[in-house]
N, C-alpha and C positions, 0 to 999 in steps of 0.2 A: 840899348830902344830894340834892335835890332834881333838881339841874343834871349830879347822875352821870350818878345814877339815868335821868335823859330823856338825855341822851349813853347808856346804853347800850346804853335804848331803837330810840335812832335809827341807830345804828350795825349793830341785830340786822339791823332791817327792807331795810339801804342792800344789808343782806350778801348776807342772802334774794334780794331785785329780780338785784340784778350780779349772779348765780345762777343766777334760773331763762331759762332761753331756751328760744326760738321754734324747736320740731323746720322742720327744713329740709330738702326731700327732689329730686332732682335724675331725670328724666326723660325719654327719647326713643323721640319716635312718631314714625313712620314717613310724610312727606308725599311720597308720589309723584311731586306733579304741579305743586310747587314746584319748577321747572326752570331759576328769570331771579333774576332781583336786583331787579326788580321786583317778581316775589312774595314772593323773602325781605324785602322793606322792611316789606314791604306786612305780611305773618308778625306779625315784631320790633313793629313801630310798632303794632299794633292790638295781642298781646298785651301787650306792657312797658306800660300802660294799662291794666288788670285791681287787682284789686286784692290784694295779696299776690304777687307778680310779681319775683325777685328778677333773671332777666335769661332772655333769650334769642337764643339762636344755630342760623342755618335754613342745615347746608346744604343747600347744592341737588348740588352732586354727588355725594354718601351717600343727597339725599333723606332727609333729614331736618332736628326740626327737637329742639334740646333748651330745656327750662324747667328754671331751679332754680324751685323757691317757696316759703310757707310753708305747711303742711301743713296749721292748724289755719283759715284765709283762704280756699281754697279749695282740690278736688280733680282727680285726673289725669283725668278723667271729667269735671267740666267744662272742662277746656284742648282736653282732642277737640273739645268739642263747643264751643269761642270756632272750632275752624280748622275742623269744621263748617261751621260759620256766614258763615262769611268764604271761606267756597269751596276745601279745601280734605279732600281725603279723610284721615281721622284715625289711623290704627291699624286699628279694625275700623269707626272709624263715617264711615257713608261721610258727603259733603255735599252739603251741599243744591244742589236741583236749581238754583232761582234763584239763586244768589252761585256759581253757575258758571258763570251767561252775563255775570255782572261780573266776571271774573278774562281777560289779554293774553291776545290766543286761543295763543299755544305753552304757555298753563297749564291749556289749559281738554280737557278729557273728553271724550270721544265721546258723544255724550249715548245714540243712536240707536244703538248696537249692543246687542245682548245679549247675554250670556256664553254660550261654547261651549259646546259637550252636547259629552261624551264617549261617539260614537258606541258606543259596549261598555255605554256602563252603560245605554243604551236598547233596551229589549225589542220585539223583533222576534217580529210573530204567528202 
């Protein structure tokens, strides 16, 4: 009888752990500075090293990075911060200036340019 109870308990425990699934999410991030294969490889290699990342795909033609990840280990904002640390703008997160300088020349944005000012928005005295 003890063996039957033990088997039933172990069967219930195993069925509970089998049904518990991890929440997986997919995010598409705009990465306008990723324009060459070197940057594609850099992003994919670096991001895949992080815990909770299932897959990374950089599309240099659409300037997007698609990441599949486990939500209880990493967040959208963490992934965007990783891209910024690498030197790439990620949606609304701006790349770190020192990291931009380490990118290939074709992928570096011009840091000396100031944002354009709309002349209609400027009040004249």
